[in-house]
Backbone as CSV, one residue per row, in Angstrom:
resi,resn,N_x,N_y,N_z,CA_x,CA_y,CA_z,C_x,C_y,C_z
1,MET,87.970,114.335,105.162,89.213,114.667,104.538,88.977,114.915,103.054
2,ALA,89.423,116.015,102.567,89.219,116.377,101.162,90.197,115.631,100.268
3,PRO,89.748,115.254,99.055,90.668,114.580,98.138,91.761,115.512,97.655
4,ILE,92.879,114.938,97.314,94.022,115.673,96.770,93.863,115.731,95.255
5,PRO,94.191,116.867,94.610,94.143,116.903,93.152,95.008,115.786,92.567
6,GLY,94.480,115.133,91.535,95.190,114.021,90.915,94.868,112.680,91.540
7,SER,93.949,112.672,92.521,93.575,111.416,93.155,92.170,111.022,92.730
8,ARG,91.891,109.747,92.870,90.552,109.214,92.657,90.227,108.387,93.877
9,SER,88.961,108.304,94.260,88.647,107.528,95.450,87.527,106.548,95.171
10,ALA,87.485,105.524,96.020,86.440,104.518,95.970,86.249,104.033,97.390
11,THR,85.089,103.487,97.684,84.810,102.951,99.006,84.527,101.467,98.865
12,ALA,85.045,100.676,99.792,84.840,99.233,99.739,84.652,98.710,101.150
13,ALA,83.908,97.637,101.273,83.776,96.965,102.563,84.931,95.992,102.712
14,THR,85.340,95.761,103.951,86.426,94.812,104.160,85.894,93.411,103.971
15,GLY,86.793,92.503,103.723,86.415,91.110,103.574,87.556,90.324,102.981
16,PRO,87.425,89.019,102.971,88.522,88.165,102.502,88.542,88.009,100.988
17,SER,88.279,89.091,100.251,88.205,88.986,98.798,89.567,88.812,98.151
18,ARG,90.624,89.216,98.823,91.993,89.038,98.308,92.852,88.433,99.391
19,ALA,93.854,87.682,98.976,94.787,87.108,99.949,95.588,88.222,100.595
20,ILE,95.860,88.090,101.874,96.635,89.102,102.595,97.985,89.307,101.916
21,GLU,98.632,88.243,101.502,99.943,88.373,100.868,99.869,89.240,99.619
22,GLU,98.809,89.082,98.825,98.653,89.874,97.611,98.466,91.341,97.952
23,ARG,97.652,91.643,98.938,97.364,93.030,99.308,98.581,93.733,99.865
24,LEU,99.409,93.022,100.609,100.479,93.687,101.335,101.844,93.580,100.667
25,SER,101.945,92.882,99.562,103.229,92.739,98.886,103.748,94.103,98.441
26,GLY,104.933,94.487,98.953,105.532,95.755,98.578,104.849,96.972,99.169
27,ALA,103.999,96.783,100.150,103.225,97.881,100.720,103.918,98.474,101.935
28,VAL,103.548,99.708,102.240,103.903,100.334,103.507,102.623,100.315,104.336
29,PHE,102.676,99.675,105.484,101.505,99.507,106.342,101.745,100.265,107.635
30,SER,100.812,101.135,108.006,100.921,101.898,109.254,99.591,101.866,109.984
31,TRP,99.648,101.893,111.303,98.427,101.972,112.076,98.578,103.019,113.162
32,PHE,97.430,103.444,113.664,97.329,104.472,114.694,96.374,103.963,115.750
33,ASN,96.601,104.372,116.989,95.659,103.998,118.039,95.252,105.212,118.856
34,ARG,94.054,105.089,119.382,93.486,106.082,120.303,92.687,105.269,121.305
35,GLY,93.234,105.152,122.506,92.608,104.264,123.495,92.687,102.834,122.992
36,ASP,91.546,102.168,122.966,91.485,100.784,122.484,91.133,100.687,121.006
37,ASP,91.004,101.811,120.317,90.632,101.821,118.900,91.865,101.891,118.012
38,PHE,91.761,101.277,116.852,92.836,101.276,115.868,92.287,101.621,114.493
39,VAL,93.070,102.373,113.733,92.834,102.596,112.310,94.158,102.315,111.613
40,SER,94.102,102.087,110.310,95.341,101.790,109.602,95.261,102.284,108.164
41,TYR,96.429,102.356,107.548,96.469,102.590,106.109,97.611,101.809,105.511
42,GLU,97.468,101.486,104.246,98.564,100.914,103.491,98.716,101.722,102.218
43,ALA,99.956,101.882,101.820,100.281,102.637,100.617,101.163,101.753,99.747
44,ARG,100.836,101.716,98.446,101.635,100.887,97.550,101.459,101.304,96.103
45,ARG,102.387,100.845,95.285,102.316,101.057,93.840,101.606,99.856,93.240
46,LEU,100.632,100.127,92.386,99.884,99.064,91.723,100.559,98.661,90.421
47,ASP,100.214,97.491,89.916,100.751,97.029,88.630,100.387,97.965,87.491
48,THR,99.324,98.736,87.642,98.876,99.669,86.600,99.747,100.921,86.529
49,GLY,100.640,101.105,87.533,101.463,102.302,87.600,100.869,103.371,88.495
50,LEU,99.614,103.197,88.922,98.999,104.120,89.873,99.478,103.774,91.283
51,TYR,99.241,104.691,92.199,99.581,104.494,93.603,98.292,104.481,94.410
52,GLU,98.236,103.586,95.402,97.023,103.381,96.182,97.261,103.700,97.647
53,LEU,96.304,104.393,98.245,96.257,104.596,99.690,94.945,103.987,100.162
54,ARG,95.043,102.976,101.003,93.861,102.262,101.504,93.766,102.527,103.004
55,PHE,92.693,103.173,103.441,92.491,103.534,104.842,91.404,102.637,105.422
56,VAL,91.676,102.046,106.591,90.716,101.180,107.268,90.258,101.872,108.539
57,ASN,88.949,102.144,108.629,88.341,102.809,109.778,88.242,101.878,110.979
58,VAL,87.876,102.432,112.119,87.692,101.674,113.357,86.692,100.540,113.147
59,ASP,85.633,100.783,112.377,84.601,99.764,112.167,84.964,98.752,111.081
60,GLY,86.156,98.878,110.488,86.598,97.938,109.464,86.285,98.365,108.044
61,GLY,85.517,99.438,107.875,85.231,99.939,106.535,86.497,100.504,105.895
62,GLU,86.603,100.360,104.585,87.778,100.823,103.870,87.445,101.960,102.918
63,ARG,88.419,102.843,102.757,88.356,103.900,101.740,89.638,103.801,100.930
64,VAL,89.510,103.782,99.618,90.667,103.655,98.742,90.794,104.911,97.905
65,GLU,92.000,105.454,97.862,92.297,106.607,97.013,93.427,106.219,96.077
66,LEU,93.301,106.593,94.804,94.321,106.300,93.800,94.986,107.593,93.360
67,PHE,96.308,107.521,93.129,97.092,108.702,92.775,97.910,108.422,91.520
68,GLU,98.108,109.460,90.752,98.826,109.329,89.488,100.332,109.238,89.665
69,ASN,100.856,109.730,90.800,102.300,109.646,91.010,102.607,109.524,92.503
70,GLU,103.859,109.147,92.771,104.289,108.889,94.142,104.262,110.144,95.008
71,GLN,104.578,111.294,94.441,104.578,112.532,95.224,103.178,112.863,95.745
72,LEU,102.151,112.700,94.907,100.775,112.939,95.353,100.394,111.977,96.470
73,LEU,100.802,110.712,96.348,100.547,109.733,97.403,101.245,110.153,98.700
74,ASN,102.513,110.521,98.617,103.253,110.940,99.816,102.622,112.164,100.466
75,ASP,102.202,113.123,99.655,101.539,114.314,100.195,100.268,113.933,100.939
76,ARG,99.494,113.016,100.379,98.242,112.587,101.005,98.508,111.825,102.306
77,GLN,99.551,110.979,102.316,99.906,110.264,103.536,100.227,111.246,104.658
78,ARG,101.034,112.248,104.376,101.392,113.240,105.399,100.152,113.994,105.877
79,GLU,99.257,114.355,104.951,98.014,115.043,105.334,97.166,114.150,106.235
80,LEU,97.043,112.880,105.891,96.278,111.936,106.698,96.877,111.802,108.088
81,GLU,98.191,111.670,108.170,98.859,111.538,109.464,98.663,112.783,110.333
82,ARG,98.751,113.963,109.732,98.511,115.210,110.491,97.075,115.261,110.999
83,SER,96.131,114.901,110.156,94.720,114.921,110.537,94.447,113.951,111.689
84,LEU,95.014,112.765,111.622,94.830,111.797,112.702,95.445,112.301,114.000
85,ALA,96.620,112.907,113.937,97.281,113.444,115.133,96.423,114.531,115.780
86,VAL,95.862,115.401,114.965,95.000,116.468,115.484,93.782,115.882,116.192
87,ASP,93.299,114.730,115.685,92.131,114.072,116.276,92.485,113.171,117.457
88,GLY,93.754,113.198,117.908,94.144,112.473,119.109,94.671,111.065,118.892
89,TRP,94.923,110.672,117.656,95.473,109.350,117.372,96.983,109.387,117.528
90,THR,97.578,108.309,118.053,99.030,108.210,118.127,99.531,107.278,117.027
91,GLY,100.683,107.619,116.492,101.262,106.848,115.397,101.938,107.823,114.455
92,PRO,102.408,107.400,113.353,102.155,106.052,112.815,103.067,105.002,113.427
93,HIS,102.520,103.801,113.543,103.269,102.608,113.900,103.176,101.726,112.662
94,GLY,104.212,101.019,112.325,104.095,100.155,111.158,105.404,99.653,110.650
95,TRP,105.340,99.153,109.419,106.509,98.555,108.800,106.341,98.563,107.284
96,ASN,107.467,98.285,106.600,107.465,98.104,105.154,107.392,96.620,104.872
97,LEU,106.529,96.226,103.947,106.393,94.810,103.593,106.922,94.568,102.215
């Protein structure tokens, strides 16, 4: 998936480095499934004023993209959802936290 203009990305391994409550406070969390596999993303506004999209792969690896405004984040979320649908994933399933 190509980055969106105005975004920055980073890659991180999953792990208990932050409390779940801290990560999910005020976040939109969605997941997708294909057979027995699941992927997920969370989108939220950071204290810095940037917006974050965190994608978790089937193997648990994470990719983080940062956006300068909410519209860029929303555009990227829709692009991600379309890409997953094309690849046979069902969803999004999720909730607002």
